[in-house]
C-alpha positions as CSV (number, residue, x, y, z in Angstrom):
1,M,0.0,0.0,0.0
2,A,1.0,3.6,-0.3
3,H,3.2,5.3,2.3
4,D,3.8,9.1,2.6
5,H,7.3,10.4,2.2
6,S,8.6,13.9,2.0
7,H,8.7,14.3,-1.8
8,H,7.2,11.1,-3.2
9,D,5.0,8.2,-2.4
10,H,5.6,4.5,-2.8
11,G,2.7,2.3,-3.8
12,H,3.0,-1.5,-3.3
13,H,0.3,-4.0,-4.2
14,G,0.4,-7.1,-2.1
15,H,-0.9,-10.5,-3.1
16,A,-0.4,-13.7,-1.3
17,H,3.0,-14.2,-2.8
18,G,3.3,-18.0,-2.6
19,A,3.8,-19.8,-5.9
20,P,0.7,-20.7,-7.7
21,G,-0.5,-24.1,-6.8
22,A,2.2,-24.5,-4.2
23,G,2.7,-28.1,-3.2
24,Q,0.5,-29.5,-6.0
25,H,3.5,-31.3,-7.6
26,D,4.8,-32.9,-4.5
27,F,3.2,-36.2,-5.4
28,A,4.6,-36.1,-8.9
29,F,8.1,-35.5,-7.7
30,A,7.9,-38.2,-5.0
31,L,6.4,-40.8,-7.3
32,G,8.9,-39.9,-10.1
33,I,11.9,-40.3,-7.7
34,V,10.6,-43.6,-6.4
35,L,9.8,-45.1,-9.9
36,N,13.1,-44.0,-11.4
37,S,15.2,-45.1,-8.3
38,V,13.7,-48.6,-8.6
39,F,14.3,-48.6,-12.4
40,V,18.0,-47.5,-12.0
41,A,18.6,-50.5,-9.7
42,F,16.8,-52.8,-12.1
43,E,18.7,-51.5,-15.2
44,L,22.1,-51.7,-13.5
45,G,21.5,-55.3,-12.5
46,F,20.5,-56.4,-16.0
47,G,23.1,-54.2,-17.5
48,F,25.9,-56.1,-15.7
49,A,24.2,-59.4,-16.3
50,A,23.9,-58.8,-20.1
51,D,27.4,-57.2,-20.3
52,S,25.7,-54.2,-21.9
53,T,27.6,-50.9,-21.5
54,A,24.6,-49.1,-23.1
55,L,22.3,-50.2,-20.2
56,V,24.9,-49.4,-17.6
57,A,25.5,-46.0,-19.1
58,D,21.7,-45.4,-19.4
59,A,21.3,-46.4,-15.7
60,I,24.0,-43.9,-14.6
61,H,22.3,-41.2,-16.7
62,N,19.0,-42.1,-15.0
63,L,20.6,-41.9,-11.6
64,G,21.7,-38.4,-12.4
65,D,18.2,-37.5,-13.4
66,V,16.9,-38.9,-10.1
67,A,19.2,-36.5,-8.4
68,G,17.9,-33.7,-10.7
69,L,14.3,-34.5,-9.7
70,A,15.3,-34.4,-6.0
71,L,17.0,-31.1,-6.5
72,A,14.0,-29.6,-8.4
73,W,11.6,-30.9,-5.6
74,F,13.8,-29.4,-2.9
75,A,13.9,-26.1,-4.7
76,A,10.1,-26.1,-5.1
77,W,9.9,-26.7,-1.3
78,L,12.3,-23.8,-0.6
79,A,10.1,-21.6,-2.9
80,R,7.2,-22.0,-0.5
81,R,9.2,-20.7,2.5
82,A,7.9,-17.5,3.9
83,P,9.9,-14.3,3.4
84,G,12.0,-13.2,6.4
85,P,14.4,-10.4,7.6
86,R,17.3,-11.9,5.6
87,F,15.5,-13.3,2.5
88,T,12.9,-10.6,2.1
89,Y,11.6,-12.2,-1.1
90,G,11.7,-15.7,0.4
91,L,13.7,-18.4,-1.4
92,R,11.7,-18.6,-4.6
93,S,14.8,-17.9,-6.7
94,S,16.1,-21.3,-5.7
95,T,13.8,-22.7,-8.4
96,I,15.8,-20.7,-11.0
97,L,19.1,-22.1,-9.6
98,A,17.6,-25.6,-9.7
99,A,16.6,-25.2,-13.4
100,L,20.2,-24.0,-14.2
101,A,21.7,-26.9,-12.3
102,N,19.5,-29.4,-14.1
103,A,20.5,-28.0,-17.4
104,V,24.2,-28.3,-16.5
105,M,23.6,-31.9,-15.3
106,L,21.9,-32.8,-18.6
107,L,24.9,-31.4,-20.5
108,L,27.3,-33.4,-18.4
109,A,25.3,-36.5,-18.9
110,C,25.4,-36.0,-22.6
111,G,29.1,-35.6,-22.4
112,G,29.5,-38.9,-20.6
113,L,27.2,-40.7,-23.0
114,A,29.3,-39.2,-25.9
115,V,32.5,-40.6,-24.5
116,E,30.8,-44.0,-24.1
117,A,29.4,-43.9,-27.6
118,I,32.8,-43.1,-29.1
119,Q,34.4,-46.0,-27.2
120,K,31.7,-48.4,-28.5
121,L,32.1,-47.1,-32.0
122,L,35.8,-47.7,-32.0
123,S,35.5,-51.1,-30.4
124,P,32.0,-52.6,-30.6
125,G,31.4,-55.7,-28.5
126,V,28.8,-58.4,-28.4
127,V,25.7,-57.4,-26.4
128,A,22.7,-59.5,-25.3
129,G,20.3,-57.7,-27.6
130,Q,17.1,-59.2,-26.3
131,T,17.8,-58.2,-22.7
132,V,18.8,-54.7,-23.7
133,M,15.6,-54.3,-25.7
134,W,13.1,-55.3,-23.0
135,V,14.9,-53.5,-20.2
136,A,15.1,-50.4,-22.3
137,L,11.4,-50.6,-23.2
138,T,10.7,-50.7,-19.5
139,G,12.7,-47.5,-19.1
140,V,10.6,-45.9,-21.9
141,V,7.4,-46.6,-19.9
142,V,8.8,-45.4,-16.6
143,N,10.3,-42.2,-17.9
144,A,7.4,-41.4,-20.2
145,V,4.9,-41.8,-17.3
146,T,7.1,-39.6,-15.1
147,A,7.4,-36.9,-17.8
148,M,3.6,-36.8,-18.1
149,F,3.4,-35.8,-14.5
150,F,5.1,-32.5,-15.4
151,F,3.7,-32.0,-19.0
152,R,0.8,-29.8,-18.2
153,D,2.6,-27.0,-16.4
154,R,6.0,-27.2,-18.2
155,A,5.3,-24.0,-20.2
156,H,4.6,-22.0,-17.0
157,D,7.4,-23.1,-14.7
158,L,11.0,-23.4,-15.8
159,N,11.7,-25.7,-12.9
160,L,8.9,-28.1,-13.9
161,R,10.1,-27.8,-17.5
162,A,13.6,-29.0,-16.4
163,A,12.0,-32.0,-14.7
164,Y,9.9,-32.7,-17.8
165,L,12.9,-32.4,-20.2
166,H,14.9,-34.8,-18.0
167,M,12.3,-37.5,-18.1
168,A,11.4,-37.0,-21.8
169,A,15.1,-37.2,-22.7
170,D,15.4,-40.4,-20.7
171,A,12.4,-41.9,-22.5
172,L,14.0,-41.0,-25.9
173,I,17.3,-42.5,-24.8
174,S,15.7,-45.6,-23.5
175,L,13.7,-46.0,-26.8
176,G,16.9,-45.6,-28.8
177,V,18.6,-48.3,-26.7
178,A,15.6,-50.6,-27.2
179,V,15.7,-50.1,-31.0
180,C,19.4,-50.8,-31.0
181,G,18.8,-53.9,-28.9
182,Y,16.3,-55.2,-31.5
183,A,18.5,-54.3,-34.5
184,M,21.6,-55.9,-33.0
185,L,19.5,-59.0,-32.2
186,R,18.3,-59.2,-35.8
187,T,21.4,-58.1,-37.7
188,G,24.5,-58.2,-35.4
189,W,25.3,-54.7,-36.4
190,F,26.7,-53.5,-33.0
191,W,27.8,-50.2,-34.5
192,L,24.1,-49.1,-34.5
193,D,24.3,-48.6,-30.7
194,P,26.7,-45.6,-30.7
195,A,25.2,-44.2,-33.9
196,V,21.7,-44.0,-32.5
197,S,23.2,-42.6,-29.2
198,F,24.7,-39.7,-31.1
199,A,21.3,-38.9,-32.8
200,I,19.5,-39.0,-29.4
201,M,22.1,-36.7,-27.8
202,S,21.6,-34.2,-30.5
203,V,17.9,-33.9,-29.6
204,V,18.7,-33.7,-25.9
205,L,21.3,-31.0,-26.5
206,I,18.9,-28.8,-28.5
207,S,16.3,-28.9,-25.7
208,T,18.9,-28.4,-22.9
209,W,20.5,-25.4,-24.6
210,Q,17.1,-23.6,-24.4
211,L,16.7,-24.5,-20.8
212,L,20.3,-23.5,-20.0
213,R,19.9,-20.1,-21.7
214,D,16.6,-19.3,-20.1
215,S,17.7,-20.2,-16.6
216,A,21.0,-18.4,-16.9
217,L,19.2,-15.2,-18.0
218,L,16.7,-15.4,-15.2
219,S,19.5,-15.9,-12.7
220,L,21.0,-12.6,-14.0
221,H,17.6,-10.8,-13.4
222,A,16.9,-10.5,-17.1
223,V,13.3,-9.7,-18.2
224,P,11.6,-13.1,-18.6
225,A,11.5,-14.3,-22.2
226,H,7.7,-14.1,-22.4
227,L,7.7,-10.4,-21.5
228,D,9.0,-7.2,-23.1
229,S,9.7,-4.2,-21.0
230,A,8.8,-1.7,-23.8
231,P,5.1,-2.6,-24.0
232,I,4.9,-2.7,-20.2
233,A,6.4,0.9,-20.0
234,A,3.9,2.0,-22.7
235,F,1.0,0.4,-20.7
236,L,2.0,2.3,-17.5
237,T,2.6,5.6,-19.4
238,G,-0.9,5.2,-20.9
239,Q,-2.6,5.2,-17.5
240,P,-4.7,8.2,-16.5
241,G,-2.7,10.9,-14.8
242,V,0.7,9.3,-15.7
243,S,2.9,11.6,-17.7
244,G,6.0,9.5,-17.7
245,V,7.7,6.3,-16.4
246,H,11.3,5.7,-15.5
247,D,13.5,3.3,-13.5
248,L,11.3,0.4,-14.7
249,H,12.7,-2.9,-13.6
250,V,11.1,-6.3,-14.4
251,W,12.7,-9.6,-13.2
252,A,11.8,-13.1,-12.2
253,L,11.4,-13.9,-8.5
254,S,11.2,-17.6,-9.3
255,T,10.4,-19.7,-12.3
256,T,6.8,-18.7,-12.0
257,D,6.7,-15.3,-10.3
258,V,7.6,-11.9,-11.9
259,A,8.3,-8.7,-10.0
260,L,8.2,-5.1,-11.2
261,T,9.2,-1.8,-9.8
262,A,8.6,1.6,-11.5
263,H,8.7,5.3,-10.8
264,L,5.4,6.9,-12.1
265,V,5.5,10.6,-12.8
266,M,2.0,12.0,-11.9
267,P,2.0,15.9,-11.9
268,Q,-1.5,16.0,-10.2
269,G,-0.1,14.0,-7.2
270,H,-0.8,10.7,-5.6
271,P,-3.9,9.0,-7.0
272,G,-4.7,7.0,-3.9
273,D,-4.3,3.4,-2.8
274,A,-7.3,2.1,-4.7
275,W,-5.9,3.4,-8.0
276,L,-2.5,1.7,-7.3
277,D,-4.3,-1.5,-6.3
278,A,-6.3,-1.5,-9.5
279,L,-3.1,-0.9,-11.6
280,A,-1.4,-3.8,-10.0
281,H,-4.4,-6.0,-10.7
282,A,-4.3,-4.8,-14.3
283,L,-0.6,-5.7,-14.6
284,T,-1.4,-9.2,-13.3
285,A,-4.2,-9.7,-15.8
286,A,-2.2,-8.3,-18.8
287,Y,1.3,-9.6,-18.1
288,G,1.1,-12.1,-15.3
289,I,3.1,-9.8,-13.0
290,R,2.1,-10.7,-9.4
291,H,4.4,-8.4,-7.4
292,A,4.4,-4.8,-8.4
293,T,5.8,-1.8,-6.5
294,F,5.3,1.8,-7.6
295,Q,6.9,5.1,-6.6
296,V,4.7,8.1,-7.4
297,E,6.4,11.4,-8.2
298,T,5.0,14.8,-9.2
299,G,8.0,15.6,-11.5
300,V,9.1,18.6,-9.4
301,Q,12.5,17.1,-8.9
302,G,14.3,14.0,-10.0
303,H,14.2,10.8,-7.9
304,A,16.7,8.6,-9.7
305,C,17.6,5.2,-8.3
306,T,21.1,5.0,-7.0
307,L,22.0,1.7,-8.7
308,V,25.7,2.2,-9.6
309,E,26.6,1.1,-13.1
310,G,30.2,1.8,-14.2
311,G,30.5,4.6,-11.7
312,G,27.3,6.4,-12.7
313,Q,23.7,6.5,-11.6
314,H,20.8,4.7,-13.1
């Protein structure tokens, strides 16, 4: 709400700032972790029994994704912690860090699989194709089911998108391993295993690069990709009584929440708390910005932010 100061007023619109649907994905994370942990043990056992480096490598990759799911779940839990004196926005930005960590883990997993594929391409060995095929098909089902838990909300939450990409990538990799197992069983062409692995890794890398870029930008307080600050500035300037807008900042509080601060130049003076509240609601409806703070100025004197950039003022 608005508070009087000597030369300007601040207007803050307060929602309940918890993440939308907080806690609704706990069951998905828990079930996904349990299903994939059981499958990792299953795949490792049969991988050693069948002397299949592909199954063992896939199991290690799946183990990394179990850790990724656990990290994403922990970050989602941190995001629901209430703000305090030290973390005044709460710990919602942990979801951005988790998405960034998941992207890095996917890239590392691809690197490990690439090394394994090169070794197999140079020295292909005999593999129990039937065992590889059926175990990998089991992995397709487990990973696809887990991915579907996060499919619906993947476009609205970068952290859930990271979990979805992990599981979808695992399903693709397991499918590739299954196809290789069948082909090797029918033809004896063991070079197919590393060849298909490289194709799958290309698909995974394309998806992971987007996730890595988005999460890195959000961690640097960039304007979220689905928003543009210019139309938002025009929207604010077009409000009744507003002659200008400056010091506009738009950044992500988490993978789902966006914050905004702006100085509104209003020569006729403060418009009242109800007006600020209505403006904040309008920003939420138009742009999904759920945490907006305004500083109202009459334009009599400058009120620049003191954010130092290269020795100057912003």
